C-alpha positions in Angstrom: -10.2 -25.5 21.5 -10.1 -22.5 24.1 -7.4 -20.0 25.0 -6.7 -20.9 28.1 -6.2 -24.7 26.9 -4.1 -23.3 24.4 -1.7 -21.4 26.7 -1.7 -24.4 29.0 0.0 -26.2 26.2 2.6 -23.7 25.8 3.5 -23.5 28.9 4.0 -27.2 28.6 5.7 -27.0 25.5 8.4 -24.0 26.9 9.2 -27.1 29.1 10.0 -29.1 26.4 6.7 -31.3 26.4 6.6 -32.8 22.8 3.4 -34.5 23.1 1.9 -30.9 24.1 3.4 -29.6 21.2 1.9 -32.4 18.9 -1.5 -31.8 20.2 -0.9 -28.2 19.5 -0.4 -28.2 16.3 -2.8 -31.2 15.6 -5.5 -28.8 16.8 -4.2 -25.8 14.8 -2.2 -26.7 11.9 -5.7 -27.1 9.6 -6.5 -23.4 10.8 -3.5 -22.3 9.7 -3.2 -23.9 6.6 -6.3 -22.8 5.5 -5.6 -19.1 6.4 -2.2 -19.7 4.3 -3.8 -21.4 1.4 -6.5 -18.0 1.1 -3.2 -16.1 1.1 -1.4 -18.1 -1.6 -3.5 -20.1 -3.5 -0.7 -22.7 -3.4 -1.5 -26.2 -1.4 2.5 -27.1 -1.5 3.8 -23.7 -0.6 1.1 -22.9 2.0 2.1 -26.7 3.6 6.0 -25.7 3.9 5.0 -22.0 5.5 2.9 -24.0 8.6 5.8 -26.6 9.1 7.9 -23.9 9.0 5.9 -21.8 11.5 5.6 -25.3 14.3 9.3 -25.8 13.4 10.3 -22.7 14.5 7.9 -22.5 17.2 9.4 -25.5 19.0 13.0 -24.0 18.1 12.3 -21.1 19.7 10.2 -22.5 22.7 11.9 -21.6 25.7 12.3 -17.8 24.7 8.3 -17.1 23.0 6.3 -15.1 25.2 2.6 -15.6 23.2 0.0 -14.0 25.1 -2.5 -15.3 22.4 -1.2 -18.9 20.5 -4.1 -17.9 17.7 -3.0 -14.4 16.8 0.8 -15.4 16.7 -0.1 -18.4 14.3 -1.9 -16.4 12.1 0.9 -13.5 12.0 3.6 -15.8 11.5 1.6 -17.3 8.4 0.6 -13.9 7.3 4.4 -13.1 7.8 6.1 -16.4 6.3 4.1 -15.4 3.0 4.9 -12.2 2.6 8.8 -13.3 2.9 8.1 -16.6 0.6 6.8 -13.8 -2.5 9.7 -11.8 -1.7 12.2 -14.8 -1.7 10.7 -15.9 -5.2 10.8 -12.4 -6.7 14.7 -12.2 -5.5 15.6 -15.8 -7.1 13.5 -14.9 -10.0 15.5 -11.6 -10.8 18.6 -12.7 -9.9 18.2 -15.7 -12.2 16.8 -13.5 -15.2 20.2 -11.9 -14.7 22.2 -14.5 -14.4 20.6 -15.3 -18.2 21.4 -11.7 -19.1 24.9 -11.7 -18.2 25.4 -15.6 -19.8 24.2 -14.2 -23.2 26.1 -11.0 -23.1 29.8 -13.3 -22.1 28.7 -16.1 -24.7 27.3 -13.6 -27.8 30.5 -15.0 -29.6 29.8 -18.0 -29.3 26.4 -18.4 -30.7 25.3 -19.3 -34.3 25.3 -16.4 -36.5 21.6 -17.0 -36.8 20.8 -17.3 -33.6 22.0 -13.8 -33.2 20.3 -12.8 -36.3 16.7 -14.0 -34.3 17.8 -12.2 -31.1 18.3 -8.8 -33.0 14.9 -9.4 -34.7 13.2 -10.1 -31.5 14.5 -6.9 -30.4 13.3 -5.5 -33.3 9.7 -6.5 -32.4 9.4 -5.0 -29.2 7.5 -1.8 -28.8 9.6 1.3 -30.0 10.3 2.4 -26.0 10.5 -0.9 -24.8 13.4 -1.8 -27.7 14.7 1.5 -26.8 15.4 1.1 -23.0 16.3 -2.5 -23.5 19.1 -1.5 -26.3 20.1 1.6 -23.9 21.0 -1.2 -20.9 21.9 -4.5 -23.3 24.5 -2.6 -25.5 25.1 0.8 -24.0 25.6 -1.1 -20.7 23.3 1.9 -19.0 22.1 1.2 -15.5 18.1 1.7 -14.8 19.0 5.0 -13.1 21.0 6.7 -15.5 18.4 5.4 -18.8 15.7 6.8 -16.6 17.3 9.9 -15.9 18.3 9.9 -19.8 14.7 9.2 -21.0 12.8 11.2 -17.7 10.8 8.5 -16.7 10.6 6.7 -13.6 13.3 3.5 -12.4 10.0 1.4 -12.0 8.8 2.0 -15.5 12.4 1.1 -16.7 12.6 -1.8 -14.4 8.8 -2.9 -16.0 9.9 -2.5 -19.5 12.9 -4.1 -19.1 11.1 -7.6 -17.0 8.6 -6.9 -19.9 11.3 -7.1 -22.9 13.1 -10.3 -21.5 10.1 -11.7 -20.8 9.2 -11.5 -24.8 12.6 -12.3 -25.8 12.2 -15.6 -23.9 8.7 -16.3 -25.2 9.9 -15.8 -28.7 12.7 -18.1 -28.6 10.2 -20.4 -27.0 8.2 -20.5 -29.8 10.8 -20.5 -32.3 
């Protein structure tokens, strides 16, 4: 479908023409989906992203100024992919923090055997990772404080904490 035809469809969409919208969706869906899938490698996520793009297009139809529909749709897909990854990372970090807080707040309620397994797992961490973990969890130092104390970058401390928690979770799953 040519650029002129898509621009005509957009003009009709701005005038609340749902048939024009359906035609644009049917003509562009597959291309945008394939692009999103190449970026994500995830079929479900790609479908959701494409759906969100077209829903947003319809919702904002009266205010959008689009000169190149293909460029707009592909750029929107790219931004939706980045947003999705950012949101997933944030959710993962929040869940990890909640898990850590729960463990700390309820440690006294756990069976002594479980606490012993936790300490054994911590002892199996590599030396520097174990030190960072203990400073953070037992001495309650922040990432910045640990980075300053050990002369490491903030990112290194964050990475080591993430690896420590992943290793501890893996240990508990295997036991």
